[in-house]
N, C-alpha and C positions, 0 to 999 in steps of 0.2 A: 079443317088449318084454318085456312080461306077467310072464314067466319070468322075468328076467331083474333084476327089480324085485324081486316073489316070494323068487328066491334071495338079493338083496340084505337084503330086511325079514326075511328066516331070519337068515342071517346078524348082524345087527344086536342080533333077540333074544337068540344066544346067549349076544354078548357081552354082552350085559346084566345074562342069566339067572351067568353065570359069573363077574357080575365081583359080584354080591350077596353071594353067601357070601364073598368077598375084603374086600369092606367090614366087611359083619360078625363076620368075625375081626376085624378092624385098629380096630373097636371094641372089644369085649372087651379085645381087649391092653391099649388104649389105655387101658378104662375100671381093671381087673388091675394097671395099670401108678401111675396117678396115684394111684388110691386109695387105698395105706398113705400114700403124703404127704400127704393131703388131709386122716387123720387127726390 
């Protein structure tokens, strides 16, 4: 049982870690797209 929980936790961490660069990229793209319009 503990091993299954550990594997699940590692999977969740992997998903969170892999989502961080994606979110940063989306923020950067959104900033670049919206910046010229606001000037």
